[in-house]
C-alpha positions, -999 to 999 in steps of 0.1 A, spaced: -143 444 421 -118 467 438 -111 450 464 -100 416 443 -80 440 419 -59 449 450 -58 416 462 -42 406 433 -14 428 437 -4 412 469 -7 372 452 12 384 423 39 398 441 38 368 465 41 345 440 71 368 425 86 364 457 80 327 461 91 317 425 128 339 427 138 331 468 162 305 459 177 315 424 182 351 431 199 337 467 230 335 454 239 361 431 228 384 460 253 365 483 272 374 458 263 405 451 272 412 496 303 397 495 314 421 466 305 452 487 319 436 521 354 433 499 351 469 489 342 479 523 370 464 543 393 476 513 389 512 519 364 512 486 331 527 483 296 521 469 281 546 443 244 537 429 226 548 402 191 543 388 166 565 370 130 576 379 118 552 408 151 535 412 168 565 421 144 566 452 160 529 456 194 545 455 190 570 476 173 544 501 203 520 503 230 547 503 209 560 535 210 529 550 243 523 543 257 555 558 230 554 583 221 521 597 198 493 584 186 474 615 210 476 639 233 506 651 270 502 632 295 532 621 287 545 585 294 526 552 306 546 522 280 546 499 262 575 477 237 574 450 246 597 421 219 618 405 221 650 419 194 673 403 225 698 403 237 676 371 202 687 353 224 715 344 252 704 330 254 714 295 243 688 271 268 663 260 270 627 248 272 613 277 246 611 310 253 628 338 253 596 361 283 587 339 300 618 342 297 612 384 308 583 382 343 590 363 342 620 387 342 600 419 344 560 407 380 546 419 398 509 416 381 490 439 346 507 445 311 491 435 285 507 415 251 491 422 229 498 383 194 500 392 164 494 367 138 476 347 156 473 315 189 484 300 185 520 290 210 542 273 217 559 309 226 525 325 247 512 300 266 544 297 271 542 337 280 508 335 310 515 310 320 545 330 324 520 360 341 494 341 365 522 330 376 530 367 380 493 373 350 489 394 328 463 398 292 464 387 261 451 406 231 452 383 201 447 394 170 441 364 143 431 348 141 404 326 144 420 294 177 436 309 205 409 301 242 405 311 248 415 273 229 442 269 242 460 298 278 451 287 284 434 320 320 415 327 326 387 341 335 396 374 299 418 382 271 403 392 239 409 379 202 400 397 178 402 372 142 400 379 121 375 361 88 398 354 81 429 333 60 450 354 79 477 367 58 471 398 71 441 408 104 444 397 108 477 423 96 460 447 121 428 444 151 450 439 142 467 472 136 432 488 170 426 474 190 458 486 178 454 522 192 416 518 224 429 511 226 456 535 220 425 564 245 403 547 269 431 550 259 438 586 262 401 592 291 397 578 312 428 594 296 426 627 289 387 632 255 378 644 234 403 665 223 391 700 185 390 708 
């Protein structure tokens, strides 16, 4: 019984991956192009997420600054949401939106991660637009481009699922695909 339940997690995840491989390839490729354009133009990647998505944001930033699967110079990336921001005086704006206003610049990219269009995620998107940044939004099915107030130049990568665990798994894979595509475009094919 327990083993069947565990297997079901794997089957559900594999089914979802198979279903979206073709439909998400284009927006993931578009996202990689946006990131390459920003990095080669002197920009940086800022990331926001809440809960487990903050962990994904931190992992992506680490792979960008450090390395993904091969050595390369570090690329400018920062996950926003430092715990010290919790001590900010209460205000109308979420802390990550405040960080975006302080650190974001025209030509930078915001990667916004979450299963749904939370007020904090929407505020971050608005702050990024206020700084003339392009937004890459990785969301679940319930967070549409309209709810997030995305612009035409933004890229939306929606995972067509309701379960947070499946959305999170696919977001991790999408971020790895973006890292790989950026490395490929900046450094060419890797010699095996």
